[in-house]
C-alpha positions as CSV (number, residue, x, y, z in Angstrom):
1,M,85.9,99.7,115.9
2,I,89.4,101.0,115.5
3,E,91.8,98.5,117.0
4,D,95.4,99.5,118.5
5,N,98.2,101.3,116.8
6,C,96.4,102.7,113.5
7,A,97.4,105.8,111.9
8,I,94.3,107.6,110.5
9,T,94.5,111.1,108.9
10,S,91.8,113.3,107.6
11,C,89.1,110.6,106.3
12,I,85.5,109.9,106.4
13,I,84.6,106.7,108.5
14,D,81.0,105.7,108.4
15,D,79.1,103.7,111.2
16,N,79.9,100.1,112.0
17,V,83.5,100.0,110.3
18,H,86.2,97.8,111.7
19,I,89.8,98.7,111.2
20,G,92.3,96.2,112.3
21,S,95.3,96.9,114.4
22,K,98.4,98.6,112.9
23,S,96.5,99.9,109.7
24,V,97.0,103.0,108.1
25,I,94.2,105.0,106.5
26,K,95.5,108.1,104.4
27,E,94.0,111.3,104.0
28,G,90.7,111.9,101.8
29,S,89.7,108.1,102.0
30,Q,86.4,107.2,102.7
31,L,85.3,104.0,104.6
32,E,81.8,103.2,104.0
33,R,79.1,101.7,106.5
34,G,80.1,98.3,107.7
35,C,83.4,97.8,105.8
36,V,86.1,95.7,107.3
37,I,89.9,96.7,107.1
38,A,92.2,93.7,107.9
39,P,95.0,94.5,110.4
40,N,98.3,95.7,108.9
41,S,96.5,97.1,106.0
42,Y,97.3,100.5,104.1
43,V,94.5,102.6,102.5
44,P,96.1,105.1,100.1
45,S,95.0,108.7,99.7
46,G,91.5,109.2,98.2
47,S,90.5,105.5,98.6
48,R,86.8,104.7,98.7
49,I,86.0,101.3,100.4
50,P,82.3,100.2,99.6
51,E,80.0,99.2,102.2
52,Y,79.9,95.8,103.8
53,T,83.0,94.7,102.1
54,I,86.4,93.3,103.3
55,W,89.9,94.6,102.2
56,A,93.4,93.6,103.2
57,G,97.0,94.3,102.2
58,S,99.5,97.0,101.5
59,P,97.9,98.6,99.5
60,V,94.5,97.3,100.3
61,R,93.0,95.0,97.9
62,F,89.3,93.6,97.8
63,V,88.9,90.3,99.5
64,S,85.1,89.9,99.5
65,K,81.7,91.2,100.0
66,M,79.8,90.2,103.0
67,S,76.8,87.9,102.4
68,E,73.4,88.8,103.5
69,E,73.8,86.4,106.6
70,E,77.1,88.1,107.6
71,I,75.8,91.6,107.5
72,R,72.7,90.5,109.6
73,D,75.1,88.9,112.0
74,R,77.5,92.0,112.2
75,Q,74.2,94.2,112.8
76,K,73.2,91.8,115.8
77,E,76.5,92.1,117.3
78,L,76.6,95.9,117.2
79,D,73.0,95.9,118.5
80,T,74.0,93.7,121.4
81,A,77.2,96.0,122.1
82,D,75.1,99.0,122.4
83,K,72.9,97.6,125.3
């Protein structure tokens, strides 16, 4: 999900990524499956955001890795949204 007012240029965004509103994702960045970028965050050029991790800030900094329970809950939400 990409929220409102984001600026995204020439990057790779995998499945189930959540980008908070007013975030900026610069060229050459890779956002891996299931990661979360908090609102108002800045992802510099060439950054790699690992799967199922949470990042925030300007520039983004690692906040936490999702627990197995959080990953399962996230998958259930996405499966429900697809129906």
